[in-house]
C-alpha positions as CSV (number, residue, x, y, z in Angstrom):
1,X,0.0,0.0,0.0
2,X,1.5,3.3,-1.0
3,X,1.2,6.6,0.9
4,X,-1.2,7.9,-1.7
5,X,-3.5,4.9,-1.2
6,X,-3.3,5.3,2.6
7,X,-4.2,9.0,2.4
8,X,-7.3,8.2,0.2
9,X,-8.6,5.6,2.7
10,X,-10.1,8.0,5.2
11,X,-11.8,9.9,2.4
12,X,-13.4,6.8,0.9
13,X,-14.2,5.4,4.3
14,X,-16.0,8.6,5.3
15,X,-18.0,8.4,2.1
16,X,-19.3,4.9,3.3
17,X,-17.0,2.7,1.2
18,X,-17.1,-0.5,3.2
19,X,-13.9,-1.9,1.6
20,X,-12.1,1.3,2.5
21,X,-13.5,1.2,6.0
22,X,-12.1,-2.3,6.4
23,X,-8.7,-1.4,5.0
24,X,-8.5,1.7,7.2
25,X,-9.5,-0.4,10.2
26,X,-6.7,-2.9,9.5
27,X,-4.2,-0.1,8.9
28,X,-5.2,1.4,12.2
29,X,-5.0,-2.0,14.0
30,X,-1.5,-2.7,12.7
31,X,-0.1,0.8,12.5
32,X,0.5,0.7,8.8
33,X,1.1,4.3,7.5
34,X,-0.6,5.6,10.6
35,X,-0.2,5.4,14.4
36,X,-1.8,2.2,15.7
37,X,-5.1,3.0,17.4
38,X,-7.3,0.0,18.5
39,X,-10.4,2.1,19.2
40,X,-10.3,3.9,15.8
41,X,-9.7,0.5,14.2
42,X,-12.7,-1.0,16.0
43,X,-14.9,2.0,14.8
44,X,-13.9,1.5,11.2
45,X,-14.3,-2.2,11.3
46,X,-17.7,-1.8,12.9
47,X,-18.9,0.5,10.1
48,X,-17.6,-1.9,7.4
49,X,-19.1,-4.9,9.2
50,X,-22.5,-3.1,9.5
51,X,-22.3,-2.8,5.7
52,X,-21.8,-6.5,5.3
53,X,-18.1,-6.7,4.8
54,X,-17.2,-10.3,5.7
55,X,-13.5,-9.6,6.5
56,X,-14.6,-6.7,8.8
57,X,-17.1,-9.0,10.5
58,X,-14.5,-11.6,11.2
59,X,-12.0,-9.1,12.6
60,X,-14.7,-7.4,14.6
61,X,-15.5,-10.8,16.2
62,X,-11.8,-11.1,17.2
63,X,-11.8,-7.5,18.6
64,X,-14.9,-8.4,20.8
65,X,-13.3,-11.7,21.8
66,X,-10.0,-10.1,22.9
67,X,-11.3,-6.7,24.0
68,X,-9.2,-4.9,21.4
69,X,-10.5,-1.3,21.2
70,X,-13.7,-2.3,23.0
71,X,-14.8,-4.3,26.0
72,X,-14.8,-8.1,25.8
73,X,-18.2,-9.2,24.6
74,X,-18.5,-12.9,23.8
75,X,-22.1,-12.5,22.6
76,X,-21.2,-9.8,20.1
77,X,-18.1,-11.8,19.0
78,X,-20.4,-14.8,18.3
79,X,-22.9,-12.6,16.4
80,X,-20.2,-11.0,14.2
81,X,-18.7,-14.4,13.5
82,X,-22.1,-15.7,12.5
83,X,-22.7,-12.8,10.1
84,X,-19.3,-13.3,8.7
85,X,-20.1,-17.0,8.0
86,X,-23.4,-16.1,6.4
87,X,-21.8,-13.4,4.1
88,X,-19.0,-15.8,3.1
89,X,-21.5,-18.6,2.3
90,X,-23.6,-16.3,0.2
91,X,-20.6,-15.1,-1.7
92,X,-19.4,-18.6,-2.3
93,X,-22.9,-19.7,-3.4
94,X,-23.1,-16.8,-5.9
95,X,-19.6,-17.6,-7.3
96,X,-20.6,-21.3,-7.6
97,X,-23.8,-20.4,-9.5
98,X,-21.9,-18.1,-11.8
99,X,-19.3,-20.8,-12.5
100,X,-22.0,-23.4,-13.2
101,X,-23.8,-21.0,-15.6
102,X,-20.6,-20.2,-17.4
103,X,-19.9,-23.9,-17.9
104,X,-23.3,-24.5,-19.6
105,X,-23.5,-25.0,-23.4
106,X,-24.5,-21.8,-25.3
107,X,-27.8,-23.4,-26.5
108,X,-28.8,-24.2,-22.9
109,X,-28.0,-20.7,-21.8
110,X,-30.2,-19.4,-24.6
111,X,-33.1,-21.6,-23.6
112,X,-32.8,-20.5,-19.9
113,X,-32.7,-16.9,-20.9
114,X,-35.7,-17.3,-23.1
115,X,-37.6,-19.0,-20.3
116,X,-36.7,-16.2,-18.0
117,X,-37.9,-13.6,-20.6
118,X,-41.2,-15.4,-20.9
119,X,-41.7,-15.5,-17.2
120,X,-41.0,-11.8,-17.1
121,X,-43.6,-11.2,-19.8
122,X,-46.1,-13.4,-18.0
123,X,-45.6,-11.4,-14.7
124,X,-46.0,-8.1,-16.6
125,X,-49.4,-9.4,-18.0
126,X,-50.5,-10.3,-14.4
127,X,-49.4,-6.9,-13.1
128,X,-51.4,-5.1,-15.8
129,X,-54.5,-7.3,-15.1
């Protein structure tokens, strides 16, 4: 990570970019390009985790478990870890579905897309009814 990237992180994080919030939180945790500050790291990771960032949710669980930048809270640690698992499973499922679709023969893809288009048209007719 360059100094320019590190300088841009707070700006992107303040605009609600969850990836930037996660990265800034990790920089603050480790003292990369900034002075280490566990409380500020916890705050950035909390924001990213609330936005569904799985890496932030995992690290937030560790913060709660260890009391890093916050009080030890086993219940919150378990909740953050559960959300992390759900987000990771959802991402893995989406990636698997995309890979399966990509592996289908072109004719099969065309048939599937035509069936989806027909369902859309049927729903439009029902909505207009």
